[in-house]
C-alpha positions as CSV (number, residue, x, y, z in Angstrom):
1,X,-18.8,135.3,-28.8
2,X,-17.2,132.0,-29.1
3,X,-15.9,130.3,-25.9
4,X,-13.0,128.7,-27.7
5,X,-9.6,130.4,-27.2
6,X,-7.9,131.3,-30.5
7,X,-5.0,133.3,-31.8
8,X,-5.1,137.1,-31.0
9,X,-6.0,139.5,-33.8
10,X,-3.4,141.5,-35.7
11,X,-4.4,144.7,-33.9
12,X,-3.8,143.0,-30.5
13,X,-0.5,141.7,-31.7
14,X,0.6,145.1,-32.9
15,X,-0.4,146.7,-29.6
16,X,1.6,144.1,-27.7
17,X,4.6,144.6,-30.0
18,X,4.4,148.4,-29.3
19,X,4.4,147.8,-25.6
20,X,7.4,145.4,-25.8
21,X,9.3,148.0,-27.9
22,X,8.8,150.5,-25.1
23,X,10.1,148.1,-22.5
24,X,13.1,147.2,-24.7
25,X,13.9,150.9,-25.3
26,X,14.1,151.4,-21.6
27,X,16.2,148.3,-20.9
28,X,18.7,148.6,-23.8
29,X,21.0,151.6,-23.9
30,X,22.0,151.1,-27.5
31,X,19.1,150.3,-29.9
32,X,20.9,151.1,-33.1
33,X,21.1,147.3,-34.0
34,X,17.3,146.8,-33.7
35,X,15.1,147.7,-36.6
36,X,11.6,148.9,-35.8
37,X,9.2,148.6,-38.7
38,X,6.3,151.0,-38.8
39,X,3.8,151.0,-41.6
40,X,2.4,154.4,-42.6
41,X,-1.1,152.9,-42.7
42,X,-1.0,152.2,-39.0
43,X,-1.4,155.9,-38.0
44,X,-5.0,155.3,-37.0
45,X,-4.1,152.3,-34.8
46,X,-1.4,154.4,-33.0
47,X,-3.0,157.7,-32.1
48,X,0.1,158.7,-30.1
49,X,2.2,158.8,-33.2
50,X,5.5,157.0,-32.7
51,X,4.8,156.6,-29.0
52,X,7.9,158.4,-27.9
53,X,10.2,156.2,-30.0
54,X,12.4,157.9,-32.6
55,X,12.0,155.8,-35.7
56,X,13.9,158.1,-38.0
57,X,17.3,156.7,-37.1
58,X,16.2,153.1,-37.0
59,X,14.6,153.2,-40.5
60,X,18.0,153.9,-41.9
61,X,19.6,150.9,-40.2
62,X,20.6,148.0,-42.3
63,X,18.0,145.2,-42.4
64,X,19.4,142.4,-40.2
65,X,17.4,139.8,-42.2
66,X,18.2,141.1,-45.7
67,X,20.2,137.9,-46.4
68,X,17.2,135.6,-45.9
69,X,14.8,134.6,-48.6
70,X,11.3,136.0,-48.1
71,X,9.8,132.5,-48.3
72,X,12.1,131.3,-45.6
73,X,11.1,134.1,-43.3
74,X,7.5,133.5,-44.0
75,X,7.8,129.8,-43.3
76,X,9.7,130.5,-40.1
77,X,7.1,132.9,-38.9
78,X,4.4,130.3,-39.5
79,X,6.4,127.5,-37.8
80,X,6.7,129.5,-34.6
81,X,3.2,130.9,-34.3
82,X,2.3,130.4,-30.6
83,X,-1.1,129.6,-29.2
84,X,-2.1,131.6,-26.1
85,X,-3.7,128.6,-24.5
86,X,-0.2,127.1,-23.8
87,X,1.0,129.9,-21.6
88,X,-2.2,131.8,-20.5
89,X,-0.2,133.8,-17.9
90,X,1.8,135.4,-20.7
91,X,-1.4,136.8,-22.2
92,X,-4.0,137.3,-19.6
93,X,-1.8,138.3,-16.7
94,X,0.1,140.8,-18.8
95,X,-2.4,141.9,-21.5
96,X,-5.7,141.4,-19.8
97,X,-8.7,139.5,-21.4
98,X,-8.5,138.0,-24.8
99,X,-12.1,138.9,-25.7
100,X,-10.9,140.7,-28.8
101,X,-9.3,137.6,-30.1
102,X,-12.3,135.4,-30.8
103,X,-12.1,136.4,-34.5
104,X,-9.2,137.6,-36.6
105,X,-10.1,141.3,-37.1
106,X,-8.2,141.5,-40.4
107,X,-10.0,138.8,-42.3
108,X,-13.0,138.0,-40.1
109,X,-12.3,134.2,-40.3
110,X,-11.5,131.7,-37.6
111,X,-8.1,129.9,-38.1
112,X,-8.1,126.3,-39.1
113,X,-8.1,123.8,-36.2
114,X,-5.2,121.8,-37.6
115,X,-3.1,124.9,-37.9
116,X,-4.0,125.7,-34.3
117,X,-2.6,122.4,-33.1
118,X,0.5,122.7,-35.2
119,X,1.2,126.1,-33.9
120,X,0.5,124.8,-30.4
121,X,3.2,122.1,-30.8
122,X,5.7,124.6,-32.3
123,X,5.2,126.8,-29.3
124,X,6.0,124.1,-26.9
125,X,9.0,123.0,-28.9
126,X,10.5,126.5,-29.1
127,X,10.0,127.0,-25.4
128,X,11.5,123.6,-24.5
129,X,14.5,124.1,-26.8
130,X,15.3,127.5,-25.4
131,X,15.1,126.1,-21.8
132,X,17.3,123.1,-22.8
133,X,19.9,125.5,-24.4
134,X,19.9,127.7,-21.3
135,X,20.6,124.9,-18.8
136,X,23.0,123.0,-21.1
137,X,25.3,126.0,-21.5
138,X,24.7,127.6,-18.1
139,X,23.5,130.9,-19.5
140,X,23.2,133.7,-17.0
141,X,19.7,134.8,-16.1
142,X,20.1,138.4,-17.4
143,X,21.3,137.1,-20.7
144,X,18.2,134.8,-21.1
145,X,15.9,137.7,-20.1
146,X,17.5,139.9,-22.8
147,X,17.1,137.1,-25.4
148,X,13.5,136.6,-24.5
149,X,12.9,140.4,-24.9
150,X,14.3,140.3,-28.4
151,X,12.4,137.2,-29.4
152,X,9.1,138.7,-28.2
153,X,9.5,141.5,-30.7
154,X,8.5,139.1,-33.4
155,X,5.0,137.7,-33.9
156,X,6.1,134.1,-33.4
157,X,7.8,135.0,-30.1
158,X,4.9,136.8,-28.4
159,X,3.9,133.9,-26.3
160,X,7.4,133.4,-24.8
161,X,7.6,134.3,-21.1
162,X,9.1,137.6,-20.0
163,X,11.7,136.1,-17.7
164,X,13.9,133.0,-17.5
165,X,12.3,132.0,-14.2
166,X,9.1,131.2,-16.0
167,X,11.0,129.6,-18.9
168,X,13.1,127.3,-16.6
169,X,10.3,126.7,-14.0
170,X,12.5,128.1,-11.3
171,X,11.0,127.4,-7.8
172,X,10.2,130.5,-5.8
173,X,11.5,129.0,-2.5
174,X,13.8,126.1,-1.6
175,X,13.6,124.2,1.6
176,X,16.8,125.0,3.5
177,X,17.3,124.7,7.2
178,X,19.6,126.4,9.6
179,X,22.7,124.4,10.6
180,X,25.2,126.3,12.6
181,X,27.1,128.2,11.4
182,X,25.3,128.1,8.0
183,X,22.4,126.5,6.2
184,X,21.7,123.0,4.8
185,X,19.6,121.7,1.9
186,X,18.7,118.0,1.7
187,X,18.0,117.0,-1.9
188,X,17.6,113.3,-1.2
189,X,19.2,110.1,-2.1
190,X,16.1,108.8,-3.9
191,X,15.8,111.9,-6.1
192,X,19.4,111.6,-7.1
193,X,19.1,107.9,-7.9
194,X,16.0,108.4,-10.0
195,X,17.6,111.2,-12.0
196,X,20.5,109.0,-12.9
197,X,18.4,105.8,-13.5
198,X,16.0,107.7,-15.8
199,X,18.9,108.7,-18.0
200,X,20.2,105.1,-18.4
201,X,19.1,103.0,-21.4
202,X,16.5,100.3,-20.6
203,X,19.0,97.6,-21.4
204,X,21.0,98.7,-18.3
205,X,18.2,97.8,-15.8
206,X,19.6,97.0,-12.4
207,X,18.4,94.6,-9.7
208,X,20.2,96.4,-6.9
209,X,21.9,99.8,-6.5
210,X,25.3,100.2,-4.8
211,X,26.7,103.7,-4.4
212,X,29.9,105.4,-3.2
213,X,29.3,108.5,-1.1
214,X,31.7,111.5,-1.1
215,X,31.8,114.2,1.5
216,X,34.3,117.1,1.2
217,X,34.6,120.8,1.8
218,X,35.5,123.4,-0.8
219,X,35.9,127.2,-0.5
220,X,33.8,129.2,-2.9
221,X,36.1,132.2,-3.0
222,X,39.4,133.6,-1.9
223,X,38.0,136.7,-0.4
224,X,35.7,135.2,2.2
225,X,35.3,132.1,4.4
226,X,32.3,130.8,2.5
227,X,32.5,127.2,1.7
228,X,30.4,124.3,0.5
229,X,30.2,120.9,2.1
230,X,28.2,118.7,-0.4
231,X,27.1,115.1,0.1
232,X,27.5,113.4,-3.3
233,X,26.8,110.0,-4.6
234,X,27.6,107.8,-7.6
235,X,26.2,104.4,-8.6
236,X,29.1,101.9,-8.7
237,X,27.4,98.9,-10.4
238,X,26.2,100.8,-13.5
239,X,28.1,101.7,-16.6
240,X,26.9,105.2,-16.4
241,X,28.9,106.6,-13.5
242,X,27.2,109.9,-13.0
243,X,27.6,112.0,-9.8
244,X,24.4,113.2,-8.2
245,X,23.7,115.6,-5.3
246,X,22.3,114.3,-2.0
247,X,22.7,117.3,0.3
248,X,24.5,120.6,0.4
249,X,25.7,122.8,3.2
250,X,27.0,126.4,3.0
251,X,28.5,128.5,5.7
252,X,31.5,130.5,6.7
253,X,33.0,127.4,8.4
254,X,32.3,123.6,8.3
255,X,29.3,122.4,10.2
256,X,29.7,122.5,14.0
257,X,27.8,119.2,14.5
258,X,28.5,116.2,12.3
259,X,25.4,114.6,13.7
260,X,23.1,117.4,12.6
261,X,24.8,117.7,9.3
262,X,24.3,114.0,8.4
263,X,21.0,113.2,10.1
264,X,18.7,113.6,7.1
265,X,21.2,111.6,5.0
266,X,21.6,108.7,7.5
267,X,17.8,108.4,8.1
268,X,17.1,108.2,4.4
269,X,20.0,105.8,3.7
270,X,18.9,103.5,6.5
271,X,15.3,103.4,5.3
272,X,16.4,102.7,1.7
273,X,18.8,99.9,2.8
274,X,16.1,98.2,4.8
275,X,13.2,98.4,2.3
276,X,14.7,99.4,-1.0
277,X,12.7,101.6,-3.5
278,X,10.3,101.2,-6.4
279,X,11.6,102.3,-9.8
280,X,9.4,101.7,-12.9
281,X,7.4,99.1,-11.2
282,X,10.4,97.1,-9.9
283,X,11.8,97.0,-6.4
284,X,15.5,97.7,-6.2
285,X,17.7,97.0,-3.2
286,X,20.1,99.7,-2.0
287,X,23.4,99.8,-0.2
288,X,26.3,102.2,0.4
289,X,29.5,100.5,-0.6
290,X,32.0,103.0,0.7
291,X,32.7,106.6,1.7
292,X,35.3,108.2,-0.6
293,X,36.8,111.1,1.4
294,X,40.2,112.7,1.9
295,X,41.8,112.3,5.3
296,X,40.4,115.5,7.0
297,X,36.9,114.9,5.8
298,X,37.0,111.2,6.8
299,X,38.1,112.1,10.4
300,X,35.4,114.8,10.5
301,X,32.5,112.4,9.6
302,X,33.9,109.5,11.7
303,X,34.6,111.8,14.7
304,X,38.2,110.4,14.9
305,X,41.7,111.9,15.2
306,X,42.9,114.0,12.3
307,X,45.6,112.9,9.9
308,X,48.3,114.8,12.0
309,X,47.4,112.9,15.2
310,X,49.4,110.1,16.8
311,X,46.6,107.6,16.4
312,X,45.1,108.9,13.1
313,X,45.4,105.8,10.9
314,X,42.0,104.4,10.3
315,X,43.4,101.0,9.1
316,X,45.9,100.1,11.8
317,X,46.5,100.8,15.5
318,X,50.0,102.2,15.1
319,X,51.0,105.1,17.2
320,X,52.9,107.8,15.3
321,X,56.2,109.4,16.5
322,X,57.1,113.1,16.4
323,X,60.1,114.0,14.4
324,X,59.4,117.5,13.3
325,X,56.0,116.1,12.3
326,X,54.1,112.9,13.1
327,X,55.6,110.0,11.2
328,X,54.7,106.3,11.1
329,X,57.7,103.9,11.1
330,X,56.0,100.5,11.5
331,X,54.7,98.5,8.5
332,X,53.1,95.5,10.1
333,X,50.9,97.0,12.8
334,X,47.7,95.3,14.0
335,X,44.7,96.2,11.8
336,X,41.5,97.8,13.0
337,X,38.2,95.9,12.7
338,X,34.6,96.9,12.5
339,X,34.1,95.5,16.0
340,X,37.1,97.4,17.5
341,X,35.9,100.6,15.9
342,X,32.2,100.4,17.0
343,X,33.2,99.4,20.6
344,X,36.0,102.0,20.9
345,X,38.5,99.3,21.8
346,X,41.3,101.7,21.0
347,X,39.8,104.8,22.6
348,X,42.7,107.1,21.7
349,X,41.6,106.9,18.0
350,X,38.2,108.4,18.7
351,X,36.8,111.8,19.7
352,X,33.3,110.3,20.2
353,X,30.6,108.3,18.5
354,X,29.7,108.8,14.8
355,X,26.2,108.9,13.4
356,X,27.4,106.8,10.5
357,X,27.6,103.8,12.9
358,X,23.8,103.7,12.6
359,X,24.3,102.0,9.2
360,X,24.9,98.5,10.6
361,X,26.0,96.9,7.4
362,X,29.0,99.2,7.0
363,X,32.5,98.0,8.0
364,X,33.7,101.0,9.9
365,X,37.3,100.1,9.3
366,X,37.4,98.9,5.7
367,X,34.6,100.9,4.0
368,X,36.4,104.2,4.3
369,X,39.3,103.7,1.8
370,X,42.1,106.2,1.2
371,X,41.2,108.3,-1.9
372,X,43.8,107.7,-4.6
373,X,43.6,111.3,-5.9
374,X,44.5,112.8,-2.5
375,X,46.7,109.9,-1.3
376,X,48.8,109.2,-4.4
377,X,48.6,112.2,-6.8
378,X,48.2,115.2,-4.4
379,X,50.0,113.2,-1.6
380,X,53.0,111.1,-2.4
381,X,53.8,112.2,-6.0
382,X,53.6,115.9,-5.0
383,X,55.7,115.2,-1.9
384,X,58.4,113.6,-4.1
385,X,58.5,116.5,-6.5
386,X,58.7,119.1,-3.8
387,X,61.5,117.1,-2.0
388,X,63.6,117.2,-5.2
389,X,62.9,120.9,-5.8
390,X,63.1,122.4,-2.3
391,X,63.7,119.6,0.2
392,X,66.7,118.9,2.5
393,X,70.0,119.9,0.8
394,X,71.3,116.3,0.7
395,X,68.3,115.3,-1.5
396,X,67.6,118.6,-3.3
397,X,68.5,118.7,-7.0
398,X,70.8,121.4,-8.4
399,X,69.0,124.3,-10.1
400,X,70.4,123.3,-13.5
401,X,68.8,119.9,-13.2
402,X,65.5,121.4,-12.1
403,X,65.6,123.7,-15.1
404,X,66.3,120.7,-17.3
405,X,63.3,118.9,-15.9
406,X,61.2,122.0,-16.6
407,X,62.5,122.2,-20.2
408,X,61.6,118.6,-20.8
409,X,58.1,119.0,-19.3
410,X,57.5,122.0,-21.6
411,X,58.7,120.0,-24.6
412,X,56.3,117.1,-23.7
413,X,53.2,119.4,-23.5
414,X,52.4,118.9,-27.2
415,X,52.6,115.1,-26.9
416,X,49.9,114.8,-24.2
417,X,46.6,113.2,-25.5
418,X,43.4,115.1,-25.1
419,X,42.1,112.5,-22.6
420,X,44.2,114.4,-20.0
421,X,42.5,117.6,-18.8
422,X,45.9,119.4,-18.5
423,X,49.2,119.4,-20.3
424,X,52.7,119.4,-18.7
425,X,54.3,122.7,-17.8
426,X,57.3,124.1,-16.1
427,X,58.1,123.3,-12.5
428,X,58.1,127.0,-11.6
429,X,54.3,126.4,-11.5
430,X,54.5,123.4,-9.2
431,X,52.6,125.1,-6.4
432,X,49.7,125.6,-8.8
433,X,49.7,122.0,-10.2
434,X,46.4,120.2,-10.1
435,X,45.8,116.6,-9.1
436,X,45.6,115.6,-12.8
437,X,49.1,117.0,-13.5
438,X,50.6,115.0,-10.6
439,X,48.7,111.9,-11.8
440,X,50.0,112.4,-15.3
441,X,53.6,112.8,-14.0
442,X,53.4,109.6,-12.0
443,X,51.7,107.4,-14.6
444,X,53.5,108.4,-17.8
445,X,55.7,111.5,-17.8
446,X,57.9,110.8,-14.7
447,X,59.9,107.8,-16.1
448,X,60.8,109.8,-19.2
449,X,61.5,113.2,-17.7
450,X,63.5,111.9,-14.7
451,X,65.8,109.6,-16.7
452,X,69.3,110.9,-16.6
453,X,68.4,113.7,-14.1
454,X,67.7,111.9,-10.8
455,X,70.6,109.8,-9.3
456,X,70.2,106.1,-10.0
457,X,69.0,105.2,-6.5
458,X,66.3,107.9,-6.5
459,X,65.2,107.1,-10.0
460,X,64.8,103.4,-9.2
461,X,62.9,104.2,-6.1
462,X,60.5,106.3,-8.1
463,X,60.1,103.6,-10.7
464,X,59.1,101.1,-8.0
465,X,56.4,103.5,-7.0
466,X,55.4,104.0,-10.6
467,X,55.1,100.3,-11.4
468,X,53.1,99.6,-8.2
469,X,50.6,102.4,-9.1
470,X,50.3,101.2,-12.7
471,X,49.5,97.7,-11.5
472,X,46.9,98.9,-9.1
473,X,45.4,101.2,-11.7
474,X,44.8,98.5,-14.2
475,X,41.7,96.3,-14.2
476,X,43.8,93.6,-15.9
477,X,46.4,93.4,-13.2
478,X,45.1,95.0,-10.0
479,X,43.8,91.7,-8.6
480,X,46.1,89.1,-10.1
481,X,49.3,91.0,-9.4
482,X,48.1,92.5,-6.1
483,X,50.6,90.7,-4.0
484,X,53.5,91.9,-6.2
485,X,52.2,95.5,-5.9
486,X,52.1,95.1,-2.2
487,X,55.8,94.0,-2.1
488,X,56.7,97.0,-4.3
489,X,54.9,99.5,-2.1
490,X,56.5,98.0,1.0
491,X,59.9,98.3,-0.8
492,X,59.2,101.9,-1.7
493,X,58.3,102.9,1.8
494,X,61.3,101.1,3.2
495,X,63.6,102.8,0.7
496,X,62.1,106.2,1.3
497,X,63.0,105.9,5.0
498,X,66.6,105.2,3.9
499,X,66.9,107.8,1.2
500,X,64.8,110.7,2.6
501,X,65.0,109.9,6.3
502,X,62.2,109.2,8.7
503,X,60.9,112.7,8.3
504,X,59.5,111.7,4.9
505,X,57.2,109.0,6.4
506,X,54.1,111.0,7.0
507,X,50.5,109.8,6.9
508,X,50.2,109.6,3.1
509,X,53.4,107.6,2.7
510,X,52.4,105.3,5.5
511,X,48.9,104.6,4.1
512,X,50.4,103.2,0.9
513,X,50.9,99.9,2.6
514,X,47.1,99.6,3.1
515,X,46.2,100.6,-0.5
516,X,46.4,97.0,-1.9
517,X,43.7,95.9,0.6
518,X,41.5,98.8,-0.6
519,X,42.0,97.7,-4.2
520,X,41.0,94.1,-3.4
521,X,37.8,95.4,-1.9
522,X,36.8,98.2,-4.3
523,X,38.7,97.4,-7.6
524,X,41.3,99.4,-9.5
525,X,42.4,102.8,-8.2
526,X,40.4,104.8,-10.7
527,X,37.3,102.9,-9.7
528,X,37.1,104.6,-6.3
529,X,39.0,107.8,-7.0
530,X,37.5,111.2,-6.1
531,X,38.2,112.7,-9.5
532,X,34.5,112.4,-10.6
533,X,33.3,114.1,-7.3
534,X,35.9,116.9,-7.6
535,X,34.7,117.6,-11.2
536,X,31.1,117.8,-10.0
537,X,32.1,120.1,-7.1
538,X,33.8,122.4,-9.6
539,X,30.7,122.6,-11.7
540,X,28.6,123.2,-8.6
541,X,30.7,126.3,-7.7
542,X,30.3,127.5,-11.3
543,X,26.5,127.8,-10.7
544,X,27.1,130.7,-8.4
545,X,26.5,134.2,-9.8
546,X,26.8,136.4,-6.7
547,X,27.8,136.0,-3.0
548,X,24.3,136.7,-1.6
549,X,22.3,133.5,-0.7
550,X,24.8,131.2,-2.3
551,X,23.0,128.0,-1.2
552,X,19.6,129.0,-2.6
553,X,21.2,130.0,-5.9
554,X,22.9,126.7,-6.4
555,X,19.9,124.7,-5.3
556,X,17.6,126.6,-7.8
557,X,20.1,126.0,-10.6
558,X,20.2,122.3,-9.8
559,X,16.4,122.1,-9.8
560,X,16.3,123.9,-13.1
561,X,18.8,121.4,-14.6
562,X,16.8,118.5,-13.2
563,X,13.8,119.6,-15.2
564,X,15.6,118.9,-18.4
565,X,18.2,116.4,-17.3
566,X,16.7,113.5,-19.2
567,X,16.5,115.5,-22.4
568,X,20.2,116.5,-22.0
569,X,21.1,112.8,-21.5
570,X,19.0,111.7,-24.5
571,X,20.6,114.4,-26.7
572,X,23.9,112.8,-26.3
573,X,24.7,110.1,-28.9
574,X,24.6,106.6,-27.6
575,X,27.0,105.5,-30.3
576,X,30.3,104.1,-29.0
577,X,32.0,104.8,-32.4
578,X,31.7,108.2,-34.0
579,X,33.6,109.7,-37.0
580,X,34.6,113.4,-37.6
581,X,36.2,115.5,-40.3
582,X,35.6,113.6,-43.5
583,X,38.3,114.1,-46.2
584,X,39.7,112.6,-49.4
585,X,43.4,113.2,-49.1
586,X,44.5,109.6,-48.2
587,X,46.6,107.6,-47.7
588,X,44.8,104.5,-48.9
589,X,45.5,101.0,-49.8
590,X,44.1,99.2,-52.8
591,X,41.0,97.4,-51.4
592,X,39.9,100.5,-49.5
593,X,40.1,103.0,-52.2
594,X,36.3,103.7,-52.5
595,X,35.7,104.0,-48.7
596,X,34.9,107.1,-46.7
597,X,37.9,108.7,-45.0
598,X,38.0,110.5,-41.7
599,X,40.6,112.4,-39.7
600,X,39.2,111.8,-36.3
601,X,37.2,109.1,-34.4
602,X,35.6,108.6,-31.0
603,X,36.2,105.0,-30.1
604,X,34.8,104.0,-26.7
605,X,36.6,106.1,-24.1
606,X,39.3,107.0,-26.6
607,X,39.6,109.8,-29.1
608,X,41.7,108.9,-32.1
609,X,43.2,111.2,-34.7
610,X,45.5,111.0,-37.7
611,X,47.8,113.6,-36.1
612,X,49.9,113.8,-33.0
613,X,49.3,113.3,-30.0
614,X,46.2,111.2,-30.6
615,X,47.4,108.9,-33.3
616,X,49.2,106.0,-31.5
617,X,47.4,102.8,-30.6
618,X,48.2,99.3,-29.2
619,X,47.1,96.3,-31.3
620,X,47.4,92.8,-30.1
621,X,51.1,92.5,-31.1
622,X,52.0,95.9,-32.5
623,X,52.2,99.6,-31.8
624,X,50.8,101.6,-34.7
625,X,50.8,105.2,-35.8
626,X,47.4,106.0,-37.4
627,X,47.5,107.9,-40.7
628,X,43.9,107.5,-41.9
629,X,40.6,106.3,-40.6
630,X,38.3,104.4,-42.9
631,X,34.6,103.6,-42.9
632,X,33.6,101.2,-45.6
633,X,31.1,98.6,-46.6
634,X,33.2,95.9,-45.0
635,X,33.7,97.6,-41.7
636,X,35.8,100.3,-40.0
637,X,39.6,100.3,-40.4
638,X,42.7,102.3,-39.5
639,X,45.5,102.8,-41.9
640,X,49.0,103.3,-40.6
641,X,52.5,102.1,-40.0
642,X,53.8,100.0,-37.2
643,X,57.0,100.4,-35.1
644,X,59.5,97.7,-36.0
645,X,61.6,98.0,-32.8
646,X,60.2,97.4,-29.3
647,X,62.2,97.1,-26.1
648,X,61.7,97.7,-22.4
649,X,62.0,101.3,-21.3
650,X,63.4,100.3,-17.9
651,X,64.5,96.9,-16.4
652,X,64.2,97.6,-12.6
653,X,62.3,96.3,-10.6
654,X,61.2,94.2,-13.7
655,X,61.3,94.7,-17.5
656,X,58.7,97.4,-18.3
657,X,57.5,95.3,-21.3
658,X,55.8,93.0,-18.7
659,X,53.2,95.8,-18.4
660,X,53.3,96.9,-22.0
661,X,55.6,99.9,-21.5
662,X,58.1,100.1,-24.3
663,X,60.8,102.2,-26.0
664,X,59.9,102.0,-29.7
665,X,61.6,103.1,-32.9
666,X,62.2,102.4,-36.6
667,X,58.8,103.1,-38.1
668,X,57.9,100.8,-41.0
669,X,57.7,102.1,-44.6
670,X,54.9,99.6,-45.3
671,X,51.4,101.1,-45.1
672,X,48.9,98.6,-43.6
673,X,45.3,98.4,-42.6
674,X,43.7,96.9,-39.4
675,X,40.1,96.6,-38.3
676,X,39.2,99.1,-35.6
677,X,38.0,96.3,-33.4
678,X,41.6,95.1,-33.1
679,X,42.6,98.2,-31.2
680,X,43.5,97.2,-27.7
681,X,44.0,100.6,-26.2
682,X,45.2,104.1,-27.0
683,X,48.8,104.9,-26.3
684,X,50.6,107.9,-24.7
685,X,53.7,108.4,-27.0
686,X,56.5,110.6,-25.5
687,X,59.9,111.3,-27.1
688,X,63.0,110.2,-25.3
689,X,65.6,112.8,-24.4
690,X,69.3,113.5,-24.9
691,X,70.0,116.4,-22.5
692,X,67.2,118.9,-22.9
693,X,66.3,117.9,-26.5
694,X,64.6,115.0,-28.1
695,X,66.8,112.1,-28.9
696,X,68.2,112.1,-32.5
697,X,67.5,108.4,-33.0
698,X,63.7,109.1,-33.2
699,X,62.8,106.7,-30.4
700,X,59.7,107.1,-28.2
701,X,58.4,105.9,-24.9
702,X,55.0,104.4,-25.1
703,X,52.5,103.8,-22.3
704,X,49.0,102.2,-22.5
705,X,46.3,104.8,-21.6
706,X,44.4,103.4,-18.6
707,X,40.8,104.4,-19.2
708,X,38.9,101.3,-18.0
709,X,37.2,103.1,-15.1
710,X,35.9,105.9,-17.4
711,X,34.1,103.7,-19.9
């Protein structure tokens, strides 16, 4: 007998197929779609007849592979022949010894060694691709098990594992610890950093790593008190801004002790900041730049007064006043410092010490900025809308005006580019609006929808807020025009007190006066917004399949994904310019007649199309509607027509054209071509309104799409 392990004989394969068919018969209620092929000459190999399976019905079923050519099927079978050496557990543990397989019993010859290695590689590729498919699309375990059972019916699938746990290398146990009133798993900062750095191209090598840390709580269902409190990180000085997990807590309430919750994280962060870490033979330094949290989470980890307290502001020492709620009327109060925080100079701000103070290099006053998503979008913008809809009678809009706003929002839904995750909808759903919808309203939709509906003073007050946020959201203006944005926000808060009374000046409105300082320290608003973390938290909750052992479930899914994370990253195209939907229907101009034409293009962070709403772009001096996308020998071009009329959409507090916001019209009849490299940015093009309908003059309001932080 040869000691070399080779392919099993045909008799062994048939015996295994018969066993798998029995298992499949028991697991699948309906077997009418599966054809079982039984050769009449196999009677002597199957002494038990049909082995309890009724083949009469299935022999009449239509052949599911009748549309394939025999040669294709033969080549496919050869390509996926699998060597038992790769996964010995799938043969020996399930089928016993392979002593029968030393020689092929049908032909008495040993297989060629080159074929053996080729089949060995095909086996590995099939298994890897199945695992990659499963983790990429988040396929449920029972669905993977069912697929594996079907694939194992065929000769080339015999060596696939029985369960997805073997396929995905799912760990049997995860290291969780009790943390009252739940459990905690520490994944590790270093593990997260390595997973992100391994997915970055070699040309993006870093000398040091700075990260933002996000801590927030999120309920996992509406029927229980179960909630996650993850610790997340993101590298701030890399082009690839990918969120990674550091630690995860699950329980029926938030952790009782902040110190116990953060101990593992702080110990690792302190060690990394002191000595750095080795990555691919290079030592990289490490630093936490800031903690990005909403107000409740920030007060929780800092052990300070909550956002409804009299001394809750983390940036100034102002004491709030109670006028139905705690409000803040001062705008020039003394600022807190790192020294005053660590030494509890203003004791009324603290509940006690915070374990985060062990990170000596952090500025405890300035390295905990107000998150723009919660502060501006879910905070002030939402507060304004709700005040107009159901606020005090003297500032509440008439129902007919609210209906008019809703009608306009519904009309604009088909003009929202695909870069926005959600489209506009009626205000009857305002209680269900997400942060992106409020952000879209403030950045683009509000100035168009509110024109002619809000009284002049209220509209101008909103425009002041809109312009300030646009400035602070732009990498081009957030530093150079920071002082002007500060003046605008101070004016907005002062006018809010006059228009909406002091009751309006809650914590979120007050913190606007500190936002410009945060921008000077951390960059434009999208740069330190929590949107990326919230998106990750949403995907984290989607990993749950049942309520039992929620923490262990999510951790195992994350570890499975980590096995194939680099492959997933490499599978994505690294091209910054991609073309889709080739066609030949024009329009063209003479010198580009023989070029390839496309209907869609991915250009950096923007998706461009020849159709609304993704067909408007800014060039250096023009605003153009794209009608065709060209790829030729001399470069890439867009073909379209430019707007001949450009004027400011509003003039208070300054002409909107100063920040490239226009009201445009009179589209040119001349068809022109421009190099794709001349595109300055994509535009959000919204129709102007006359009453509840689009204006008959065909004018549009155009806003530059601010996407710098997402490139």
